[in-house]
Structure formats: structure tokens, C-alpha cells
VEXKERO-141664 format. One record per residue: x, y, z of N, C-alpha, C in turn; residue number from 0. Coordinates in pm, 1 decimal. Atoms other than C-alpha are relative to their C-alpha. Layout:
<kenus>
{n_x=X; n_y=Y; n_z=Z; ca_x=X; ca_y=Y; ca_z=Z; c_x=X; c_y=Y; c_z=Z; num=NUM};
...
</kenus>
This chain:
<kenus>
{n_x=-104.9; n_y=-3.9; n_z=-101.4; ca_x=-5987.2; ca_y=-5829.3; ca_z=11525.8; c_x=67.7; c_y=137.1; c_z=-1.4; num=0};
{n_x=-64.1; n_y=-131.6; n_z=9.8; ca_x=-5828.3; ca_y=-5506.3; ca_z=11397.2; c_x=-91.7; c_y=109.9; c_z=52.4; num=1};
{n_x=95.7; n_y=-99.1; n_z=-47.6; ca_x=-6143.6; ca_y=-5311.1; ca_z=11472.9; c_x=-2.4; c_y=4.4; c_z=152.8; num=2};
{n_x=-3.8; n_y=3.7; n_z=-146.5; ca_x=-6120.2; ca_y=-5424.1; ca_z=11836.2; c_x=115.4; c_y=85.3; c_z=52.7; num=3};
{n_x=-115.2; n_y=-81.1; n_z=-43.0; ca_x=-5774.0; ca_y=-5266.4; ca_z=11867.9; c_x=-28.4; c_y=148.6; c_z=-16.5; num=4};
{n_x=32.4; n_y=-140.6; n_z=24.0; ca_x=-5898.9; ca_y=-4940.5; ca_z=11718.5; c_x=-98.0; c_y=50.5; c_z=105.3; num=5};
{n_x=98.9; n_y=-42.0; n_z=-98.9; ca_x=-6198.1; ca_y=-4927.6; ca_z=11954.8; c_x=61.3; c_y=16.5; c_z=138.6; num=6};
{n_x=-65.6; n_y=-11.1; n_z=-130.7; ca_x=-5982.4; ca_y=-4991.5; ca_z=12261.8; c_x=91.7; c_y=122.1; c_z=2.3; num=7};
{n_x=-84.5; n_y=-118.7; n_z=6.6; ca_x=-5738.8; ca_y=-4721.5; ca_z=12147.2; c_x=-80.0; c_y=127.9; c_z=15.4; num=8};
{n_x=86.2; n_y=-118.3; n_z=-12.7; ca_x=-6019.0; ca_y=-4467.4; ca_z=12111.1; c_x=-54.9; c_y=10.8; c_z=141.7; num=9};
{n_x=56.2; n_y=-1.2; n_z=-135.3; ca_x=-6170.8; ca_y=-4568.6; ca_z=12445.2; c_x=104.5; c_y=36.7; c_z=104.5; num=10};
{n_x=-105.7; n_y=-23.6; n_z=-97.9; ca_x=-5834.2; ca_y=-4535.2; ca_z=12620.6; c_x=63.0; c_y=138.0; c_z=-10.8; num=11};
{n_x=-58.7; n_y=-132.8; n_z=17.2; ca_x=-5754.6; ca_y=-4182.6; ca_z=12498.5; c_x=-55.9; c_y=93.3; c_z=107.6; num=12};
{n_x=42.8; n_y=-85.0; n_z=-109.4; ca_x=-5765.3; ca_y=-3946.4; ca_z=12797.6; c_x=99.9; c_y=112.0; c_z=23.8; num=13};
{n_x=-86.5; n_y=-108.6; n_z=-45.3; ca_x=-5623.1; ca_y=-3626.1; ca_z=12939.7; c_x=-20.7; c_y=15.4; c_z=150.0; num=14};
{n_x=16.8; n_y=-14.3; n_z=-144.8; ca_x=-5558.4; ca_y=-3550.6; ca_z=13307.5; c_x=-93.8; c_y=114.5; c_z=35.4; num=15};
{n_x=88.5; n_y=-105.0; n_z=-49.0; ca_x=-5815.6; ca_y=-3348.1; ca_z=13499.5; c_x=78.4; c_y=77.9; c_z=105.6; num=16};
{n_x=-83.5; n_y=-80.6; n_z=-87.3; ca_x=-5614.2; ca_y=-3068.7; ca_z=13659.2; c_x=-84.3; c_y=84.6; c_z=95.3; num=17};
{n_x=68.2; n_y=-82.0; n_z=-99.4; ca_x=-5712.6; ca_y=-2879.1; ca_z=13973.0; c_x=4.3; c_y=146.5; c_z=-42.1; num=18};
{n_x=6.0; n_y=-142.1; n_z=31.9; ca_x=-5820.7; ca_y=-2519.6; ca_z=13925.4; c_x=-22.3; c_y=79.2; c_z=129.2; num=19};
{n_x=19.3; n_y=-86.4; n_z=-116.5; ca_x=-5806.3; ca_y=-2234.9; ca_z=14173.8; c_x=-141.1; c_y=55.0; c_z=-0.8; num=20};
{n_x=136.1; n_y=-52.4; n_z=-9.1; ca_x=-6144.8; ca_y=-2125.0; ca_z=14299.3; c_x=-1.5; c_y=148.6; c_z=35.2; num=21};
{n_x=-7.8; n_y=-141.6; n_z=-36.3; ca_x=-6023.6; ca_y=-1779.6; ca_z=14404.3; c_x=108.4; c_y=68.4; c_z=-83.1; num=22};
{n_x=-100.5; n_y=-76.0; n_z=74.5; ca_x=-5825.7; ca_y=-1505.2; ca_z=14236.6; c_x=88.6; c_y=80.6; c_z=94.1; num=23};
{n_x=-80.4; n_y=-72.1; n_z=-99.4; ca_x=-5649.1; ca_y=-1393.1; ca_z=14554.5; c_x=147.5; c_y=-8.1; c_z=-36.2; num=24};
{n_x=-143.0; n_y=-6.6; n_z=23.9; ca_x=-5283.9; ca_y=-1294.5; ca_z=14538.2; c_x=70.3; c_y=-112.8; c_z=75.8; num=25};
{n_x=-71.1; n_y=111.6; n_z=-61.2; ca_x=-5049.7; ca_y=-1582.9; ca_z=14611.5; c_x=141.1; c_y=44.5; c_z=34.1; num=26};
{n_x=-134.7; n_y=-34.0; n_z=-43.8; ca_x=-4733.3; ca_y=-1531.4; ca_z=14811.7; c_x=96.2; c_y=-103.0; c_z=-57.9; num=27};
{n_x=-99.6; n_y=91.3; n_z=55.2; ca_x=-4429.9; ca_y=-1676.5; ca_z=14639.3; c_x=63.7; c_y=-80.2; c_z=112.7; num=28};
{n_x=-60.3; n_y=84.6; n_z=-101.7; ca_x=-4286.0; ca_y=-1966.9; ca_z=14832.0; c_x=32.0; c_y=-135.7; c_z=-57.6; num=29};
{n_x=-38.0; n_y=133.7; n_z=42.6; ca_x=-4165.0; ca_y=-2321.0; ca_z=14815.4; c_x=-99.2; c_y=-100.9; c_z=55.8; num=30};
{n_x=83.2; n_y=110.2; n_z=-45.3; ca_x=-4354.2; ca_y=-2645.3; ca_z=14850.5; c_x=90.0; c_y=-95.2; c_z=77.5; num=31};
{n_x=-79.6; n_y=89.2; n_z=-83.9; ca_x=-4224.4; ca_y=-2864.8; ca_z=15133.3; c_x=-81.2; c_y=-125.8; c_z=25.4; num=32};
{n_x=64.7; n_y=129.3; n_z=-20.4; ca_x=-4310.5; ca_y=-3234.4; ca_z=15149.5; c_x=85.0; c_y=-80.6; c_z=97.6; num=33};
{n_x=-69.8; n_y=85.9; n_z=-95.9; ca_x=-4219.8; ca_y=-3455.9; ca_z=15446.1; c_x=-27.9; c_y=-143.7; c_z=-39.6; num=34};
{n_x=14.8; n_y=140.0; n_z=39.1; ca_x=-4156.7; ca_y=-3818.2; ca_z=15348.2; c_x=5.1; c_y=-89.1; c_z=123.6; num=35};
{n_x=12.6; n_y=93.7; n_z=-112.2; ca_x=-4189.0; ca_y=-4128.3; ca_z=15567.4; c_x=124.5; c_y=-6.9; c_z=88.0; num=36};
{n_x=-123.7; n_y=14.8; n_z=-75.7; ca_x=-3823.8; ca_y=-4143.3; ca_z=15671.7; c_x=35.3; c_y=126.0; c_z=77.7; num=37};
{n_x=-25.3; n_y=-123.3; n_z=-72.7; ca_x=-3846.5; ca_y=-3792.8; ca_z=15817.2; c_x=74.4; c_y=104.9; c_z=-80.0; num=38};
{n_x=-69.2; n_y=-97.3; n_z=84.9; ca_x=-3665.8; ca_y=-3621.8; ca_z=15530.9; c_x=-101.9; c_y=96.5; c_z=-60.6; num=39};
{n_x=85.4; n_y=-98.9; n_z=63.4; ca_x=-3803.7; ca_y=-3313.0; ca_z=15364.1; c_x=43.9; c_y=18.7; c_z=-144.3; num=40};
{n_x=-26.6; n_y=-32.9; n_z=140.0; ca_x=-3830.0; ca_y=-3246.6; ca_z=14993.0; c_x=-49.7; c_y=142.4; c_z=-20.8; num=41};
{n_x=36.2; n_y=-138.9; n_z=25.4; ca_x=-3827.4; ca_y=-2878.4; ca_z=14902.7; c_x=-7.7; c_y=19.5; c_z=-150.3; num=42};
{n_x=23.0; n_y=-17.9; n_z=143.0; ca_x=-3972.7; ca_y=-2796.0; ca_z=14565.0; c_x=-21.9; c_y=147.7; c_z=-26.1; num=43};
{n_x=12.4; n_y=-139.9; n_z=36.3; ca_x=-3921.9; ca_y=-2450.9; ca_z=14419.2; c_x=-72.3; c_y=7.2; c_z=-133.5; num=44};
{n_x=79.2; n_y=-8.9; n_z=122.4; ca_x=-4197.6; ca_y=-2389.2; ca_z=14167.6; c_x=-112.2; c_y=100.9; c_z=22.0; num=45};
{n_x=114.3; n_y=-90.3; n_z=-11.6; ca_x=-4491.4; ca_y=-2166.3; ca_z=14094.9; c_x=-118.4; c_y=-76.1; c_z=57.1; num=46};
{n_x=118.3; n_y=62.5; n_z=-58.8; ca_x=-4828.2; ca_y=-2229.6; ca_z=14254.3; c_x=-74.0; c_y=-84.8; c_z=-102.6; num=47};
{n_x=70.0; n_y=74.8; n_z=104.0; ca_x=-4974.5; ca_y=-2347.1; ca_z=13922.5; c_x=63.8; c_y=-137.7; c_z=-22.4; num=48};
{n_x=-70.3; n_y=127.3; n_z=21.1; ca_x=-4707.1; ca_y=-2615.2; ca_z=13878.0; c_x=-19.6; c_y=-90.7; c_z=120.3; num=49};
{n_x=21.2; n_y=81.1; n_z=-120.4; ca_x=-4740.0; ca_y=-2732.3; ca_z=14240.3; c_x=-140.4; c_y=-57.3; c_z=2.7; num=50};
{n_x=138.7; n_y=47.7; n_z=3.2; ca_x=-5117.4; ca_y=-2756.8; ca_z=14201.8; c_x=-15.5; c_y=-110.4; c_z=-104.6; num=51};
{n_x=11.2; n_y=98.6; n_z=107.7; ca_x=-5079.0; ca_y=-2948.6; ca_z=13875.1; c_x=63.0; c_y=-133.3; c_z=37.0; num=52};
{n_x=-73.2; n_y=123.3; n_z=-26.7; ca_x=-4826.6; ca_y=-3200.0; ca_z=14003.9; c_x=-43.1; c_y=-66.5; c_z=130.2; num=53};
{n_x=14.8; n_y=59.4; n_z=-132.4; ca_x=-4903.0; ca_y=-3248.3; ca_z=14373.2; c_x=-141.2; c_y=-0.5; c_z=56.1; num=54};
{n_x=131.9; n_y=-5.2; n_z=-61.5; ca_x=-5259.7; ca_y=-3148.4; ca_z=14454.7; c_x=-112.1; c_y=-30.1; c_z=-97.2; num=55};
{n_x=103.4; n_y=29.3; n_z=97.6; ca_x=-5443.0; ca_y=-3241.8; ca_z=14138.9; c_x=-70.8; c_y=-130.4; c_z=31.8; num=56};
{n_x=72.0; n_y=124.9; n_z=-24.3; ca_x=-5712.6; ca_y=-3506.4; ca_z=14161.0; c_x=53.7; c_y=-110.9; c_z=-91.7; num=57};
{n_x=-46.0; n_y=113.4; n_z=80.1; ca_x=-5620.8; ca_y=-3850.6; ca_z=14037.1; c_x=-115.8; c_y=-49.4; c_z=-85.2; num=58};
{n_x=110.8; n_y=33.6; n_z=88.6; ca_x=-5885.3; ca_y=-3853.5; ca_z=13768.4; c_x=38.0; c_y=40.9; c_z=-141.7; num=59};
{n_x=-29.0; n_y=-34.1; n_z=138.5; ca_x=-5890.7; ca_y=-3831.5; ca_z=13394.0; c_x=-129.7; c_y=22.2; c_z=-75.8; num=60};
{n_x=113.0; n_y=-28.2; n_z=88.3; ca_x=-6121.1; ca_y=-3704.8; ca_z=13124.1; c_x=17.9; c_y=-81.7; c_z=-126.6; num=61};
{n_x=-7.4; n_y=81.5; n_z=120.3; ca_x=-6186.4; ca_y=-3961.1; ca_z=12853.9; c_x=-53.4; c_y=79.2; c_z=-118.5; num=62};
{n_x=41.2; n_y=-69.3; n_z=121.6; ca_x=-6220.8; ca_y=-3834.5; ca_z=12498.4; c_x=-147.1; c_y=-25.7; c_z=-29.5; num=63};
{n_x=136.3; n_y=39.7; n_z=35.2; ca_x=-6547.9; ca_y=-4022.7; ca_z=12453.7; c_x=-94.6; c_y=1.4; c_z=120.1; num=64};
{n_x=82.6; n_y=6.3; n_z=-120.2; ca_x=-6676.8; ca_y=-3990.9; ca_z=12811.0; c_x=19.6; c_y=-135.0; c_z=67.6; num=65};
{n_x=-29.4; n_y=120.1; n_z=-77.5; ca_x=-6642.9; ca_y=-4249.3; ca_z=13084.4; c_x=-93.3; c_y=-116.1; c_z=-35.2; num=66};
{n_x=95.9; n_y=107.8; n_z=28.9; ca_x=-6961.5; ca_y=-4447.9; ca_z=13011.9; c_x=17.7; c_y=-52.1; c_z=-142.1; num=67};
{n_x=-16.4; n_y=43.6; n_z=138.2; ca_x=-6907.2; ca_y=-4453.4; ca_z=12636.1; c_x=131.6; c_y=-74.8; c_z=-19.3; num=68};
{n_x=-127.3; n_y=73.4; n_z=5.3; ca_x=-6544.2; ca_y=-4564.4; ca_z=12686.6; c_x=-18.6; c_y=-143.1; c_z=47.1; num=69};
{n_x=28.9; n_y=134.4; n_z=-49.1; ca_x=-6668.1; ca_y=-4859.3; ca_z=12889.9; c_x=-76.5; c_y=-79.8; c_z=-105.3; num=70};
{n_x=75.9; n_y=67.2; n_z=105.4; ca_x=-6915.5; ca_y=-4943.8; ca_z=12613.1; c_x=91.6; c_y=-40.8; c_z=-116.2; num=71};
{n_x=-92.5; n_y=33.6; n_z=108.7; ca_x=-6638.9; ca_y=-4930.0; ca_z=12348.6; c_x=89.5; c_y=-118.3; c_z=36.2; num=72};
{n_x=-82.5; n_y=113.4; n_z=-42.9; ca_x=-6419.7; ca_y=-5166.9; ca_z=12552.0; c_x=-82.7; c_y=-128.1; c_z=-0.1; num=73};
{n_x=87.8; n_y=117.3; n_z=0.7; ca_x=-6716.0; ca_y=-5403.5; ca_z=12592.8; c_x=-22.6; c_y=-49.4; c_z=-142.7; num=74};
{n_x=18.8; n_y=38.1; n_z=141.0; ca_x=-6782.2; ca_y=-5400.2; ca_z=12215.9; c_x=128.1; c_y=-63.2; c_z=-55.5; num=75};
{n_x=-127.8; n_y=56.2; n_z=45.4; ca_x=-6411.0; ca_y=-5462.7; ca_z=12150.1; c_x=20.4; c_y=-141.5; c_z=53.7; num=76};
{n_x=-11.8; n_y=134.5; n_z=-57.1; ca_x=-6419.2; ca_y=-5762.4; ca_z=12384.9; c_x=-87.4; c_y=-99.1; c_z=-76.2; num=77};
{n_x=89.6; n_y=86.6; n_z=79.1; ca_x=-6717.9; ca_y=-5908.3; ca_z=12197.0; c_x=61.3; c_y=-27.4; c_z=-136.9; num=78};
{n_x=-63.4; n_y=18.8; n_z=131.1; ca_x=-6533.0; ca_y=-5851.5; ca_z=11867.1; c_x=117.5; c_y=-97.9; c_z=7.9; num=79};
{n_x=-112.5; n_y=92.8; n_z=-15.9; ca_x=-6223.2; ca_y=-6034.0; ca_z=11997.0; c_x=-50.4; c_y=-142.4; c_z=15.6; num=80};
{n_x=53.7; n_y=135.6; n_z=-19.1; ca_x=-6428.7; ca_y=-6332.2; ca_z=12114.4; c_x=-59.2; c_y=-55.1; c_z=-129.6; num=81};
{n_x=57.5; n_y=43.3; n_z=128.2; ca_x=-6614.7; ca_y=-6345.5; ca_z=11781.8; c_x=109.6; c_y=-34.0; c_z=-99.6; num=82};
{n_x=-107.3; n_y=26.9; n_z=96.6; ca_x=-6293.1; ca_y=-6324.8; ca_z=11580.7; c_x=75.0; c_y=-129.0; c_z=33.8; num=83};
{n_x=-65.9; n_y=125.3; n_z=-37.0; ca_x=-6138.0; ca_y=-6610.6; ca_z=11780.5; c_x=-81.2; c_y=-118.7; c_z=-50.7; num=84};
{n_x=85.2; n_y=108.9; n_z=51.0; ca_x=-6436.0; ca_y=-6831.1; ca_z=11692.7; c_x=10.7; c_y=-9.2; c_z=-151.7; num=85};
{n_x=-7.1; n_y=1.2; n_z=146.7; ca_x=-6420.6; ca_y=-6727.5; ca_z=11327.0; c_x=137.7; c_y=-43.6; c_z=-50.1; num=86};
{n_x=-133.4; n_y=44.8; n_z=40.7; ca_x=-6042.8; ca_y=-6779.0; ca_z=11308.4; c_x=15.7; c_y=-150.6; c_z=17.5; num=87};
{n_x=-5.7; n_y=145.4; n_z=-18.6; ca_x=-6097.3; ca_y=-7132.3; ca_z=11434.8; c_x=-51.7; c_y=-75.0; c_z=-121.8; num=88};
{n_x=53.4; n_y=63.3; n_z=120.3; ca_x=-6283.5; ca_y=-7205.8; ca_z=11111.1; c_x=89.6; c_y=19.2; c_z=-122.1; num=89};
{n_x=-93.3; n_y=-22.2; n_z=110.6; ca_x=-5990.6; ca_y=-7089.2; ca_z=10893.5; c_x=86.9; c_y=-124.2; c_z=-19.0; num=90};
{n_x=-95.1; n_y=110.9; n_z=20.6; ca_x=-5752.5; ca_y=-7335.3; ca_z=10734.4; c_x=133.5; c_y=37.1; c_z=65.4; num=91};
{n_x=-125.4; n_y=-18.6; n_z=-72.5; ca_x=-5403.1; ca_y=-7375.5; ca_z=10876.0; c_x=83.2; c_y=112.8; c_z=-58.2; num=92};
{n_x=-79.5; n_y=-105.1; n_z=64.3; ca_x=-5237.2; ca_y=-7141.5; ca_z=10622.9; c_x=-48.5; c_y=138.3; c_z=43.6; num=93};
{n_x=54.9; n_y=-129.6; n_z=-39.0; ca_x=-5471.1; ca_y=-6853.1; ca_z=10705.6; c_x=27.6; c_y=27.5; c_z=148.0; num=94};
{n_x=-29.9; n_y=-18.6; n_z=-141.7; ca_x=-5423.9; ca_y=-6907.4; ca_z=11080.0; c_x=147.3; c_y=36.7; c_z=20.3; num=95};
{n_x=-142.8; n_y=-30.6; n_z=-10.9; ca_x=-5043.6; ca_y=-6901.9; ca_z=11032.2; c_x=27.6; c_y=144.4; c_z=-44.6; num=96};
{n_x=-18.4; n_y=-137.6; n_z=48.3; ca_x=-5062.2; ca_y=-6575.5; ca_z=10831.9; c_x=-48.3; c_y=99.3; c_z=104.5; num=97};
{n_x=53.5; n_y=-89.2; n_z=-103.1; ca_x=-5279.2; ca_y=-6412.2; ca_z=11098.0; c_x=92.7; c_y=2.4; c_z=120.5; num=98};
{n_x=-91.3; n_y=7.4; n_z=-113.1; ca_x=-5042.1; ca_y=-6533.2; ca_z=11371.2; c_x=126.1; c_y=82.1; c_z=-27.2; num=99};
{n_x=-121.7; n_y=-74.6; n_z=33.7; ca_x=-4739.1; ca_y=-6387.2; ca_z=11190.6; c_x=-26.9; c_y=150.6; c_z=-0.7; num=100};
{n_x=32.4; n_y=-142.6; n_z=6.6; ca_x=-4910.0; ca_y=-6052.2; ca_z=11126.6; c_x=-16.3; c_y=59.0; c_z=139.5; num=101};
{n_x=20.0; n_y=-52.8; n_z=-134.6; ca_x=-5021.3; ca_y=-6008.4; ca_z=11485.5; c_x=125.4; c_y=-10.8; c_z=85.0; num=102};
{n_x=-128.6; n_y=6.9; n_z=-70.1; ca_x=-4683.6; ca_y=-6123.7; ca_z=11614.8; c_x=88.5; c_y=117.4; c_z=-40.6; num=103};
{n_x=-76.8; n_y=-116.6; n_z=45.2; ca_x=-4517.9; ca_y=-5855.3; ca_z=11401.0; c_x=-53.9; c_y=129.8; c_z=60.2; num=104};
{n_x=58.9; n_y=-119.8; n_z=-59.3; ca_x=-4763.0; ca_y=-5592.1; ca_z=11524.7; c_x=35.8; c_y=11.6; c_z=148.2; num=105};
{n_x=-36.3; n_y=-3.4; n_z=-141.6; ca_x=-4699.0; ca_y=-5687.1; ca_z=11888.2; c_x=148.3; c_y=30.1; c_z=16.5; num=106};
{n_x=-142.3; n_y=-32.1; n_z=-3.7; ca_x=-4324.6; ca_y=-5675.4; ca_z=11818.4; c_x=23.6; c_y=148.8; c_z=-22.8; num=107};
{n_x=-11.3; n_y=-143.9; n_z=23.7; ca_x=-4365.2; ca_y=-5323.1; ca_z=11680.0; c_x=-45.9; c_y=80.0; c_z=121.9; num=108};
{n_x=46.5; n_y=-68.0; n_z=-120.8; ca_x=-4566.6; ca_y=-5218.8; ca_z=11986.5; c_x=107.0; c_y=-5.4; c_z=109.0; num=109};
{n_x=-106.9; n_y=12.4; n_z=-99.7; ca_x=-4288.0; ca_y=-5351.6; ca_z=12210.7; c_x=120.7; c_y=84.9; c_z=-39.6; num=110};
{n_x=-110.6; n_y=-82.6; n_z=47.4; ca_x=-4028.8; ca_y=-5174.6; ca_z=11995.2; c_x=-21.8; c_y=147.0; c_z=27.9; num=111};
{n_x=30.9; n_y=-139.5; n_z=-28.8; ca_x=-4206.2; ca_y=-4842.7; ca_z=12046.4; c_x=33.8; c_y=32.3; c_z=145.4; num=112};
{n_x=-34.0; n_y=-22.5; n_z=-140.9; ca_x=-4152.4; ca_y=-4884.7; ca_z=12422.4; c_x=148.4; c_y=27.9; c_z=20.0; num=113};
{n_x=-143.5; n_y=-20.1; n_z=-11.0; ca_x=-3777.2; ca_y=-4878.8; ca_z=12359.6; c_x=44.3; c_y=138.2; c_z=-49.4; num=114};
{n_x=-33.7; n_y=-132.9; n_z=51.0; ca_x=-3788.7; ca_y=-4534.9; ca_z=12194.8; c_x=15.7; c_y=97.8; c_z=116.1; num=115};
{n_x=-20.1; n_y=-96.9; n_z=-108.8; ca_x=-3676.0; ca_y=-4233.5; ca_z=12401.4; c_x=-131.8; c_y=61.1; c_z=46.3; num=116};
{n_x=123.6; n_y=-53.7; n_z=-58.6; ca_x=-3944.7; ca_y=-4101.0; ca_z=12637.5; c_x=-25.0; c_y=144.1; c_z=-43.5; num=117};
{n_x=19.6; n_y=-140.2; n_z=37.9; ca_x=-3883.1; ca_y=-3742.6; ca_z=12522.3; c_x=-78.9; c_y=12.3; c_z=-130.0; num=118};
{n_x=79.4; n_y=-3.8; n_z=122.1; ca_x=-4051.8; ca_y=-3834.1; ca_z=12193.6; c_x=-149.9; c_y=-4.6; c_z=30.2; num=119};
{n_x=140.2; n_y=17.3; n_z=-33.5; ca_x=-4378.5; ca_y=-3898.8; ca_z=12377.9; c_x=-50.4; c_y=97.3; c_z=105.1; num=120};
{n_x=40.5; n_y=-85.2; n_z=-110.7; ca_x=-4382.0; ca_y=-3677.2; ca_z=12686.7; c_x=61.8; c_y=138.2; c_z=-17.3; num=121};
{n_x=-47.5; n_y=-137.8; n_z=9.6; ca_x=-4355.7; ca_y=-3297.9; ca_z=12663.2; c_x=22.5; c_y=52.6; c_z=141.0; num=122};
{n_x=-35.0; n_y=-46.1; n_z=-134.2; ca_x=-4174.5; ca_y=-3205.9; ca_z=12983.3; c_x=75.9; c_y=132.1; c_z=-6.8; num=123};
{n_x=-77.0; n_y=-122.4; n_z=19.8; ca_x=-4035.9; ca_y=-2878.7; ca_z=12846.7; c_x=-35.8; c_y=109.0; c_z=100.9; num=124};
{n_x=38.2; n_y=-104.3; n_z=-95.7; ca_x=-4227.3; ca_y=-2670.7; ca_z=13101.8; c_x=53.5; c_y=-25.0; c_z=139.4; num=125};
{n_x=-54.1; n_y=32.6; n_z=-132.0; ca_x=-4055.3; ca_y=-2842.9; ca_z=13395.3; c_x=152.5; c_y=-6.6; c_z=-5.9; num=126};
{n_x=-145.1; n_y=11.6; n_z=-13.7; ca_x=-3695.6; ca_y=-2813.9; ca_z=13508.8; c_x=27.1; c_y=-61.5; c_z=135.8; num=127};
{n_x=-27.4; n_y=70.6; n_z=-124.5; ca_x=-3581.3; ca_y=-3062.1; ca_z=13769.6; c_x=148.8; c_y=5.6; c_z=28.3; num=128};
{n_x=-139.0; n_y=-11.1; n_z=-40.9; ca_x=-3259.4; ca_y=-2997.4; ca_z=13957.2; c_x=11.3; c_y=-65.0; c_z=137.5; num=129};
{n_x=-11.2; n_y=72.6; n_z=-126.1; ca_x=-3182.5; ca_y=-3256.0; ca_z=14226.7; c_x=122.6; c_y=50.0; c_z=76.5; num=130};
{n_x=-108.7; n_y=-49.1; n_z=-84.8; ca_x=-2974.7; ca_y=-3109.7; ca_z=14509.4; c_x=-8.6; c_y=-72.6; c_z=134.3; num=131};
{n_x=-8.3; n_y=66.1; n_z=-129.3; ca_x=-2863.1; ca_y=-3300.4; ca_z=14817.6; c_x=122.0; c_y=54.1; c_z=74.2; num=132};
{n_x=-111.6; n_y=-48.7; n_z=-80.0; ca_x=-2649.8; ca_y=-3164.5; ca_z=15097.5; c_x=105.2; c_y=-110.4; c_z=14.6; num=133};
{n_x=-110.9; n_y=96.1; n_z=-7.1; ca_x=-2310.0; ca_y=-3332.1; ca_z=15130.6; c_x=-16.0; c_y=-96.7; c_z=118.1; num=134};
{n_x=11.2; n_y=87.2; n_z=-116.2; ca_x=-2382.5; ca_y=-3467.4; ca_z=15479.4; c_x=-115.0; c_y=-98.8; c_z=-12.0; num=135};
{n_x=115.1; n_y=90.2; n_z=19.1; ca_x=-2701.4; ca_y=-3633.9; ca_z=15352.5; c_x=27.2; c_y=-107.1; c_z=-104.8; num=136};
{n_x=-25.6; n_y=95.2; n_z=108.9; ca_x=-2540.2; ca_y=-3825.4; ca_z=15065.4; c_x=44.5; c_y=-134.5; c_z=52.9; num=137};
</kenus>
């Protein structure tokens, strides 16, 4: 059962696939303007690299182990979970209770990690967001 969690964790490790410029032409400094559904405009002052990374990048990711191998690892983990459920059914009541308590504690710890500050997990130091709204628009 523990091996299944490790395999799914390895299979789920990914990094974003960022868009790259195909030309080395000089870029004129400017702002990025986005029109939203309600007719409002969002003006973003940033460099071309940041705009490309945030707004025009493809919605794809690069898996550490490759896409096909990640799928295989998840499939193996699923087989391991199903096998462990059958094998745990043959345990006596005391062993089943111990396993239940251990996995309940682990799930509680996983939920507790979600309560930690996001700055511990996400490095947003390269971005500075300053929300400005005109007085008549508030």
C-alpha cells in the first residue's frame, strides 16, 4: 500500500512547459492588455518573457518520468492498491485497526500540509502584483 503512494507521487511530479521565442528580434517595451467578458480591460505591465510565461504558454506539462511511463506507474499503483485491499481482508481485526489508524494519521497530516502558508511551496519572488482600480470603477 505504501509503495502505491510512492509510485503515484513519482508519476505525478511535473514541471510546466513554457513557451519559447522562435526569433531573436528586438521587442518593443509595452504593456499587455486583456479584454474580459464584461468589457473591462486588464492592463498588465511586465516584460515580454513574463507575459509569455503566464498568458501565452501552452497548457501542458513535462512529467519527470515521461507521459507514457507516468501512466504505467499509476496503473501499477492501482494494481498494488487492489492487491493490498484483498490482502488486508485476510488480516485479523487488530492488524486492520492498526493499519486504519496509521493511514488515518497520514491522511490527517496530508490535510494539515494544505493549511500551511502557500509561500512555503510556491516561489513567486519573481512576480510583483499591484492591483490598481480607478476610483470611478470601484
